[in-house]
C-alpha positions as CSV (number, residue, x, y, z in Angstrom):
1,M,-6.2,142.2,-45.0
2,Q,-3.4,144.8,-44.3
3,R,-2.8,143.3,-40.9
4,T,-2.6,139.8,-42.4
5,I,0.0,140.9,-44.9
6,H,1.9,142.7,-42.2
7,L,2.1,139.5,-40.1
8,I,3.2,137.5,-43.0
9,L,6.0,139.9,-43.8
10,L,7.1,139.9,-40.1
11,A,7.3,136.1,-40.2
12,V,9.3,136.1,-43.4
13,V,11.8,138.6,-41.9
14,F,12.1,136.7,-38.6
15,F,12.7,133.2,-40.1
16,S,15.0,134.5,-42.8
17,S,17.2,136.4,-40.4
18,H,17.0,134.2,-37.3
19,P,20.5,132.8,-36.9
20,T,21.5,129.2,-36.4
21,D,24.8,128.3,-34.9
22,A,25.4,125.1,-36.9
23,A,27.1,124.8,-40.3
24,E,24.9,125.0,-43.4
25,P,23.9,121.8,-45.1
26,T,26.1,120.3,-47.7
27,A,25.4,118.3,-50.9
28,S,27.7,115.4,-49.9
29,P,25.9,112.2,-49.1
30,R,25.7,111.5,-45.4
31,T,24.1,109.2,-42.9
32,C,22.6,110.4,-39.6
33,I,22.9,108.1,-36.6
34,L,20.8,108.7,-33.6
35,A,20.6,107.1,-30.1
36,A,18.8,108.2,-27.0
37,F,21.8,108.8,-24.7
38,D,25.5,109.1,-24.9
39,D,26.4,105.6,-23.6
40,E,24.7,104.2,-26.7
41,L,26.9,106.3,-28.9
42,A,30.3,105.8,-27.1
43,L,31.8,103.4,-29.7
44,L,30.6,105.6,-32.6
45,Y,32.0,108.8,-31.0
46,R,35.4,107.0,-30.6
47,A,35.4,105.8,-34.2
48,L,34.6,109.2,-35.7
49,A,37.3,110.6,-37.9
50,E,37.7,114.3,-38.4
51,P,35.1,115.1,-35.7
52,K,33.6,118.5,-35.5
53,E,30.9,119.6,-33.1
54,E,28.0,121.6,-34.4
55,V,25.1,123.1,-32.4
56,L,21.6,123.7,-33.7
57,H,19.0,125.2,-31.3
58,G,21.1,124.1,-28.4
59,I,21.4,120.5,-29.5
60,H,24.9,119.1,-30.1
61,F,25.7,117.2,-33.3
62,A,29.0,115.4,-34.0
63,A,29.9,115.6,-37.7
64,G,32.7,113.6,-39.2
65,K,33.6,110.5,-41.1
66,L,32.8,106.9,-40.0
67,K,34.2,104.1,-42.1
68,G,34.8,106.6,-44.9
69,R,31.2,107.8,-44.9
70,N,30.1,111.4,-44.0
71,V,28.0,111.1,-40.9
72,I,26.2,113.1,-38.2
73,V,26.0,111.4,-34.8
74,C,23.6,112.7,-32.3
75,R,21.9,112.1,-28.9
76,S,18.2,112.4,-29.3
77,G,17.2,112.3,-25.7
78,I,14.9,109.7,-24.2
79,G,11.3,109.3,-25.3
80,K,9.2,109.8,-28.4
81,V,8.9,113.6,-28.3
82,N,12.7,114.2,-28.0
83,A,13.4,111.6,-30.7
84,A,10.8,113.1,-33.1
85,M,12.1,116.7,-32.5
86,V,15.7,115.9,-33.2
87,T,14.9,113.7,-36.2
88,A,12.9,116.6,-37.8
89,L,15.8,119.0,-37.1
90,L,18.3,116.5,-38.6
91,I,16.2,116.1,-41.8
92,Q,15.6,119.8,-42.2
93,H,19.2,120.9,-41.6
94,Y,21.4,118.1,-42.9
95,R,19.2,116.5,-45.5
96,P,20.6,113.0,-44.8
97,C,20.4,110.1,-47.2
98,E,19.2,107.9,-44.4
99,I,18.7,107.8,-40.6
100,I,19.7,104.9,-38.4
101,F,18.6,104.6,-34.8
102,T,20.8,102.5,-32.5
103,G,20.8,101.5,-28.9
104,I,19.4,99.3,-26.2
105,A,16.0,97.7,-25.7
106,G,14.1,95.4,-23.4
107,G,13.6,91.8,-24.7
108,I,10.1,90.7,-25.2
109,N,10.8,87.5,-27.1
110,L,11.7,85.0,-24.4
111,E,14.5,83.5,-26.5
112,L,16.5,86.8,-26.5
113,R,19.2,87.5,-24.0
114,P,21.4,90.6,-23.2
115,G,23.7,91.4,-26.0
116,D,21.4,89.9,-28.7
117,I,20.4,92.2,-31.5
118,V,17.0,92.9,-33.1
119,I,17.0,94.6,-36.5
120,A,13.5,96.1,-36.8
121,S,11.6,94.6,-39.7
122,K,8.7,96.7,-38.5
123,T,8.0,99.0,-35.6
124,A,4.9,100.4,-33.9
125,Q,3.9,102.8,-31.1
126,H,2.4,100.5,-28.5
127,D,0.9,103.3,-26.4
128,F,-1.0,105.2,-29.2
129,G,-4.6,104.2,-29.7
130,T,-7.8,103.8,-27.7
131,L,-7.9,102.6,-24.1
132,T,-11.1,100.7,-23.3
133,A,-12.3,98.5,-20.5
134,E,-11.1,95.5,-22.6
135,G,-7.6,97.0,-22.9
136,M,-5.5,98.9,-25.4
137,E,-6.4,99.1,-29.0
138,V,-3.3,100.2,-30.9
139,R,-4.0,102.4,-33.9
140,G,-1.8,104.0,-36.6
141,I,-1.2,107.8,-36.4
142,K,-2.5,110.2,-38.9
143,S,0.3,111.8,-40.9
144,A,0.8,115.5,-40.3
145,V,1.7,115.7,-44.0
146,T,-1.1,113.8,-45.8
147,W,-3.6,113.6,-42.9
148,Q,-4.1,110.0,-43.9
149,R,-3.9,107.4,-41.2
150,N,-0.7,105.4,-41.3
151,P,-0.7,101.6,-40.6
152,V,0.0,100.5,-37.1
153,F,3.3,99.0,-38.2
154,L,5.9,101.0,-40.2
155,E,8.5,99.1,-42.3
156,P,12.0,100.3,-42.8
157,D,13.8,100.9,-46.1
158,A,14.4,97.7,-48.0
159,R,17.9,98.6,-49.1
160,L,19.0,99.4,-45.5
161,M,17.5,96.1,-44.3
162,A,19.5,94.3,-47.0
163,L,22.7,96.0,-45.7
164,A,21.7,95.0,-42.2
165,D,21.3,91.4,-43.2
166,A,24.7,91.4,-44.8
167,A,26.2,93.1,-41.7
168,A,24.6,90.5,-39.4
169,K,26.4,87.7,-41.4
170,R,29.7,89.4,-41.3
171,I,30.3,91.1,-37.9
172,K,32.2,89.3,-35.2
173,L,30.6,89.9,-31.8
174,A,32.4,88.7,-28.6
175,D,31.0,85.8,-26.7
176,I,29.0,86.6,-23.6
177,E,29.8,85.0,-20.2
178,T,26.7,83.8,-18.5
179,R,25.9,81.6,-15.5
180,D,25.5,78.7,-17.9
181,G,28.8,79.4,-19.7
182,K,29.6,81.3,-22.9
183,R,27.0,82.0,-25.5
184,H,27.3,83.9,-28.8
185,P,24.9,86.8,-29.3
186,R,22.0,86.2,-31.7
187,I,21.0,88.7,-34.4
188,I,17.4,88.5,-35.6
189,K,14.9,90.5,-37.6
190,G,11.9,91.2,-35.6
191,V,9.2,93.6,-34.3
192,V,10.4,96.5,-32.2
193,V,7.7,98.5,-30.4
194,T,8.0,101.9,-28.9
195,G,6.3,103.7,-26.0
196,D,6.9,106.5,-23.5
197,V,7.4,104.0,-20.6
198,F,10.3,101.8,-19.4
199,V,8.7,98.4,-19.4
200,A,9.7,96.4,-16.3
201,S,6.5,94.3,-16.0
202,P,6.0,90.6,-16.9
203,T,2.3,91.4,-17.4
204,K,3.0,94.2,-19.9
205,K,5.7,92.1,-21.6
206,A,3.3,89.3,-22.2
207,E,0.7,91.8,-23.5
208,L,3.1,93.3,-26.0
209,R,4.1,89.9,-27.3
210,K,0.5,88.7,-27.6
211,A,-1.0,91.9,-29.1
212,L,1.8,93.1,-31.4
213,G,4.1,90.1,-31.7
214,A,6.8,92.3,-30.2
215,D,10.4,91.0,-29.9
216,A,11.8,94.1,-28.2
217,V,10.5,97.3,-26.6
218,E,12.1,100.7,-26.4
219,M,11.2,104.4,-26.3
220,E,12.2,106.1,-29.5
221,G,12.3,104.0,-32.7
222,A,8.7,104.2,-34.0
223,A,8.7,108.0,-33.5
224,V,11.8,108.3,-35.6
225,A,10.2,106.0,-38.2
226,Q,7.0,108.1,-38.3
227,V,8.9,111.4,-39.0
228,C,11.2,109.7,-41.6
229,Q,8.2,108.1,-43.3
230,D,6.3,111.4,-43.5
231,L,9.3,113.3,-44.7
232,R,10.4,110.5,-47.1
233,V,13.8,109.7,-45.6
234,P,15.0,106.0,-45.5
235,W,15.3,104.7,-41.9
236,L,16.4,101.7,-39.9
237,V,16.2,100.8,-36.2
238,V,18.8,98.5,-34.7
239,R,18.5,97.5,-31.0
240,S,20.5,95.3,-28.7
241,I,18.9,93.7,-25.6
242,S,19.9,95.1,-22.3
243,D,17.2,93.5,-20.1
244,G,14.2,91.3,-20.1
245,A,11.5,94.0,-19.6
246,D,10.5,92.2,-16.4
247,H,10.9,92.6,-12.7
248,N,14.7,92.5,-13.1
249,A,14.8,95.1,-15.8
250,L,16.0,98.0,-13.8
251,Q,18.9,96.0,-12.4
252,D,19.8,94.4,-15.7
253,V,19.8,97.6,-17.7
254,D,22.5,98.9,-15.4
255,S,24.6,95.7,-15.9
256,F,24.2,95.2,-19.6
257,T,23.8,98.7,-21.2
258,A,27.5,98.9,-22.2
259,L,27.5,95.5,-23.8
260,A,24.2,95.9,-25.6
261,A,25.1,99.4,-26.9
262,Q,28.5,98.2,-28.2
263,N,26.9,95.3,-30.1
264,S,24.3,97.5,-31.7
265,A,26.9,100.1,-32.7
266,H,29.1,97.4,-34.2
267,L,26.3,96.3,-36.6
268,V,25.6,100.0,-37.5
269,M,29.2,100.6,-38.2
270,D,29.2,97.7,-40.7
271,I,26.1,99.1,-42.4
272,V,27.8,102.5,-42.7
273,A,30.9,100.9,-44.2
274,Q,28.8,99.3,-46.8
275,L,27.1,102.6,-47.6
276,A,30.6,104.2,-48.0
277,A,31.7,101.4,-50.4
278,E,28.5,101.8,-52.4
279,N,29.2,105.5,-52.8
280,N,32.8,105.0,-53.8
281,R,31.7,102.7,-56.6
282,K,29.5,105.3,-58.2
C-alpha cells in the first residue's frame, strides 16, 4: 500500500512539474487545422496573420489569425498514428472549438479528377477489421473512452458540414487545363476512407469502391475523426484529388499535389471565414 501511494505521488510530481515549451491554452475560440505535410499547408501558412511558432513535445504549431479567426495550423505527419497523436495533443493543449483536416487524396470515384474536392460526409478506416480467406471485413474500433464499439463510418459535425456546403457554393476555383481542354473542379460530399497504405492499385481501388462506397482514399482522416469523436470535438475532413489511386498514382501525385492542396485549402479558408463571422455576431 505504501509503495502504491509513493508511486502515485511520484507521478503527480512528475506530470505537474514536467515543462512544456509551448504557450498555455487560452479561452479564446479557435480552430485547429491539420494536414499531413507542409505542402498541403502552404497556402494556409502564407495567409496566416500575426504568426507565432509554438513547440509542444518537439512538434511545431503555427498560431495566428486566419480570416479573422484564431487558428492553430499544424503538420501531423503521414499515417494514422501520427495523425492521432498530434490530434490528441492539439485537443489537450489548445482545447479547440473544432478540428479540420485538409489535404490531398486518391480518387476512387471514377468521375473525380485532379483538383476536385471531396468533403467527407463520412469516413472509415479501410484497413481495420478481420482479414479472412474471403477478404477484408472492415469493423468499427472500440472507443478507448467508453470501450463501446464505434460504427464503421464516423460522421462529421453537422454545423461544419453546413459551412462546407456554403463554402462550396461560394469559392472560385481556377479552371484546370487537361488534354481535353479546360474543366472546372467539382466539389462533392462523399465517403473518404483511411488506411496506412498509399493506394496505387486498380484492384484495391475497385475493392474500396465496392465494399465501402469510397469516393476518395487517404491516410489520416478517419484517425483524426476517431480521436475527435471520443474526445467530443467537432471535426471535418476536406480532401482534394491528386491522383486516381491506380497504376499512375505515384506519377500523378507529384504532378497534382500543389493544385489539389491549394483547392482544399481554399475551401477550408472559406469555412474559417464563416466561423469568424459567426463569432463576431455573438
